[in-house]
C-alpha positions in Angstrom: 0.0 0.0 0.0 1.0 3.6 -0.3 3.0 4.8 2.7 3.0 8.5 2.1 1.1 11.3 0.3 -0.4 10.9 -3.2 2.1 11.6 -6.1 0.7 15.0 -7.0 1.3 16.3 -3.5 4.8 14.7 -3.4 5.8 16.5 -6.6 4.9 19.9 -5.0 6.5 19.1 -1.6 9.2 21.8 -0.9 9.7 21.9 2.9 11.7 24.7 4.5 15.3 23.7 5.0 16.8 23.5 8.5 20.3 24.6 7.7 23.0 25.8 10.2 24.6 29.1 9.4 28.1 27.5 9.3 27.2 24.6 7.1 29.5 25.6 4.2 32.4 26.4 6.6 31.9 23.2 8.5 32.3 21.1 5.3 35.1 23.2 3.8 37.1 22.8 7.0 36.4 19.1 7.2 37.4 18.4 3.6 40.5 20.7 3.8 41.7 18.7 6.8 41.1 15.4 5.1 43.0 16.4 1.9 45.9 17.8 4.0 46.2 14.5 5.8 45.9 12.4 2.6 48.6 10.2 0.9 48.6 8.7 -2.6 46.1 5.9 -3.2 47.3 2.4 -3.9 45.8 0.3 -6.7 47.0 -3.3 -6.4 46.2 -5.7 -9.2 43.8 -8.4 -7.9 43.1 -11.8 -9.5 39.3 -12.1 -9.3 39.2 -14.8 -12.0 37.5 -12.4 -14.5 38.5 -12.5 -18.1 36.9 -9.3 -19.3 37.6 -7.0 -16.4 40.7 -5.7 -14.8 40.4 -5.5 -11.0 42.4 -3.5 -8.5 42.3 -3.6 -4.7 42.2 0.0 -3.7 43.2 1.8 -0.5 42.8 5.6 -0.4 42.9 8.3 2.3 39.5 9.3 3.6 38.5 11.3 6.7 41.5 12.5 8.6 43.7 10.6 6.2 42.4 7.2 7.5 42.6 4.3 5.1 39.5 3.4 3.1 39.2 0.3 1.0 37.5 -0.2 -2.4 37.5 -2.0 -5.7 38.5 -0.4 -9.0 37.2 -2.2 -12.1 38.1 -1.5 -15.7 36.9 -3.2 -18.9 39.8 -5.0 -20.5 41.3 -4.0 -23.8 40.3 -0.3 -23.5 42.7 2.6 -23.9 42.6 6.2 -23.0 40.8 7.8 -20.1 37.3 6.4 -19.4 34.2 7.9 -17.8 34.0 6.6 -14.2 31.1 5.7 -11.9 31.9 6.1 -8.2 29.5 3.8 -6.3 28.4 4.0 -2.7 26.8 1.1 -0.9 23.5 0.5 0.9 23.2 0.6 4.7 25.1 -2.2 6.4 26.9 -3.4 3.3 30.6 -3.3 2.5 32.5 -3.5 -0.7 31.8 -7.2 -1.1 33.7 -9.1 -3.8 34.7 -7.9 -7.3 32.4 -10.2 -9.2 29.4 -8.6 -7.4 30.1 -5.3 -9.2 30.3 -6.1 -12.9 27.5 -4.0 -14.4 29.2 -0.7 -15.0 32.5 -2.2 -16.3 30.4 -4.3 -18.6 28.8 -1.1 -19.9 32.3 0.3 -20.7 32.9 2.5 -17.7 35.6 2.6 -15.1 34.0 1.7 -11.7 35.2 2.6 -8.2 33.3 0.9 -5.4 33.9 2.6 -2.0 33.8 0.5 1.1 31.7 2.0 3.9 33.7 2.3 7.1 32.5 0.1 9.9 29.9 -1.6 7.8 29.8 -4.9 5.9 28.7 -7.4 8.6 25.0 -7.6 8.0 25.0 -10.7 5.9 25.1 -9.6 2.3 28.2 -7.6 1.4 31.4 -8.0 3.4 33.4 -4.9 4.4 37.1 -4.3 5.0 37.3 -0.7 6.4 37.2 0.0 10.2 35.7 3.2 11.6 38.1 4.5 14.3 35.7 6.2 16.7 37.6 8.1 19.4 34.5 9.4 21.2 32.7 6.2 22.2 29.5 8.0 23.1 26.2 6.2 23.9 24.3 5.1 20.7 21.5 2.9 19.5 22.8 -0.2 17.8 23.6 0.6 14.2 25.2 3.7 12.7 22.6 6.4 12.7 23.2 7.7 16.2 27.0 7.1 16.4 28.4 10.5 17.6 25.0 12.2 17.3 25.7 14.6 20.2 27.9 16.8 18.0 28.4 17.4 14.3 32.1 16.9 14.4 31.8 13.5 16.1 28.9 12.3 13.9 29.5 9.1 12.0 28.4 10.4 8.6 30.9 13.3 8.8 33.5 10.6 8.3 31.5 8.7 5.6 30.7 11.7 3.5 34.3 12.8 3.7 35.4 9.4 2.5 33.0 9.7 -0.4 34.4 13.0 -1.5 37.9 11.6 -1.3 36.8 8.6 -3.4 35.9 11.1 -6.2 39.4 12.7 -5.7 40.9 9.3 -6.0 39.0 8.4 -9.2 39.9 11.7 -10.8 43.5 11.3 -10.1 43.8 7.8 -11.8 45.3 7.9 -15.3 42.6 5.6 -16.8 39.8 8.0 -15.7 38.7 11.2 -17.4 38.3 13.6 -14.5 35.7 15.6 -16.3 33.4 12.5 -16.7 33.0 11.2 -13.1 29.6 10.1 -12.0 28.4 9.3 -8.5 25.6 7.1 -7.5 24.2 4.4 -5.2 21.0 3.0 -3.7 19.5 3.8 -0.3 22.4 4.8 1.9 24.5 5.0 -1.2 22.0 7.3 -2.9 22.0 9.6 0.2 25.8 9.6 0.1 25.8 10.5 -3.6 23.5 13.5 -2.9 25.9 14.7 -0.2 28.8 14.4 -2.7 26.8 16.3 -5.3 26.6 19.2 -2.9 30.3 19.1 -1.9 32.1 18.4 -5.2 32.1 20.7 -8.3 32.1 19.4 -11.9 30.5 16.0 -11.5 29.2 14.7 -14.8 26.0 13.2 -13.2 24.4 12.0 -10.0 22.3 8.8 -9.8 20.6 8.5 -6.4 18.2 5.5 -6.1 15.6 5.5 -3.3 18.0 7.7 -1.3 18.3 7.5 2.4 19.7 10.2 4.7 17.2 12.9 3.6 14.7 15.0 5.6 15.4 13.2 8.9 12.8 14.8 11.1 9.9 13.9 8.8 11.3 10.4 8.4 11.2 9.8 12.2 7.6 11.0 12.3 6.1 8.8 9.5 7.9 5.5 9.5 8.7 2.9 12.2 11.1 1.0 9.9 14.8 0.7 10.4 17.2 2.5 10.0 15.3 5.7 10.8 13.9 3.9 13.8 17.4 4.0 15.3 16.9 7.7 15.7 13.5 7.2 17.3 14.8 4.7 19.8 17.7 7.0 20.7 15.4 10.0 21.2 12.9 7.9 23.1 15.7 7.3 25.7 17.6 10.7 25.4 14.4 12.8 25.9 16.3 16.0 26.6 18.5 15.8 23.5 15.9 16.0 20.7 16.8 19.5 19.4 20.6 18.9 19.7 20.2 15.7 17.7 18.4 17.4 14.9 20.9 20.2 14.9 23.6 17.7 14.3 21.6 16.0 11.6 21.1 19.3 9.8 24.7 19.2 8.8 24.1 15.8 7.1 20.7 16.2 5.5 20.4 15.4 1.9 18.0 18.3 1.5 20.7 20.8 2.3 23.3 19.2 0.1 20.7 19.0 -2.8 20.2 22.7 -2.7 23.9 23.1 -3.6 24.1 20.5 -6.3 24.7 21.5 -10.0 25.3 18.2 -11.8 22.6 16.6 -13.8 20.7 14.0 -11.8 18.4 11.0 -12.2 16.7 10.1 -8.9 14.3 7.2 -8.2 11.6 6.8 -5.7 9.2 4.0 -4.7 5.7 4.9 -3.5 5.4 1.9 -1.2 8.8 2.4 0.4 8.5 2.5 4.2 12.3 2.5 4.7 12.9 5.7 2.7 9.4 7.3 2.6 8.6 9.1 -0.7 8.2 12.5 0.9 11.8 12.4 2.2 13.1 11.6 -1.3 11.0 14.3 -3.0 12.1 16.8 -0.4 15.7 16.3 -1.6 14.7 16.0 -5.3 12.5 19.2 -5.3 15.4 21.1 -3.6 18.0 19.7 -6.0 19.3 22.8 -7.6 20.6 21.6 -11.0 18.8 22.7 -14.1 18.7 19.1 -15.5 17.1 16.6 -13.2 14.5 13.8 -13.4 13.0 11.3 -11.1 11.7 7.8 -11.9 8.6 6.9 -9.9 8.0 3.2 -9.1 4.4 3.2 -7.9 4.0 -0.4 -6.8 7.4 -1.0 -5.3 8.9 -0.9 -1.8 12.6 -0.1 -1.0 13.8 -2.3 -3.8 12.6 0.5 -6.1 13.3 -0.1 -9.8 16.1 -2.6 -9.1 17.4 -3.8 -12.5 14.8 -1.7 -14.3 16.5 1.5 -13.2 19.9 0.7 -14.8 18.9 1.1 -18.5 17.5 4.5 -17.6 20.8 5.5 -16.0 22.8 4.2 -19.0 20.6 6.2 -21.4 21.2 9.4 -19.4 25.0 8.9 -19.4 25.0 8.2 -23.1 23.3 11.5 -23.6 25.6 13.4 -21.3 28.9 11.6 -21.9 28.7 10.2 -25.4 
């Protein structure tokens, strides 16, 4: 069944943005520190048993210079710089194994898959990147409330910084055309891609599928599904910390990043999605500031969204934009 408003109301939904006055300074300072602490990325050839794809085991410098793992895949027998898709992963998943990521290289693109720090132990994609957490504050099990008491301690400050540095890493590789870098992902990965779109100039396209991490307060009010329920559980216990929690989250809200984005985008949304409710997706989409944008609506789907049906639409867009 539908879990949110009718589609015509969703298309017009443009909520006020709750944005801290130092939002841009906060992120400029965070990224400056990460880049200053960085070291050159390592791309080690990896034998994945694949005849048509070159695979590299990647380690690059993310937040505070901390090592982040990934996979870099290239279609074999190609020459010259290629367009590259930087892929971010859904909640709980890690970088997995190379043969689980063959779609974009099969379509002729370079493909950088970023591991998500601390994740990758939920039963579907294994992870290899730890999340050094020097604070150790109380949290609800999961990642949504890790460091929630202050923006500088919050978990997604580290993840979003890693994601920006993944784009830096892709652009620096000699087999990648730095002017044709695309970011995307599904659920958490989609939310991360919106954040990167608001933090990085010159992206060729942004492909957020059923994105998470948008319009947090409304999400906590209309769904009892995880992972947003982690916030509800935390605030149910920490009754006096509600406004401080949402102040922290305002630095990480996809709605605020979307308002700064300039790259062409193709979103997707599912009208029966209780995990990332449609109004939270449309809040980010309607605030997305680029002139060229579109959203695919899947009326009878839940959080799986378009699944494999979304990919041909993405490829069509990239053919138009990149040739």
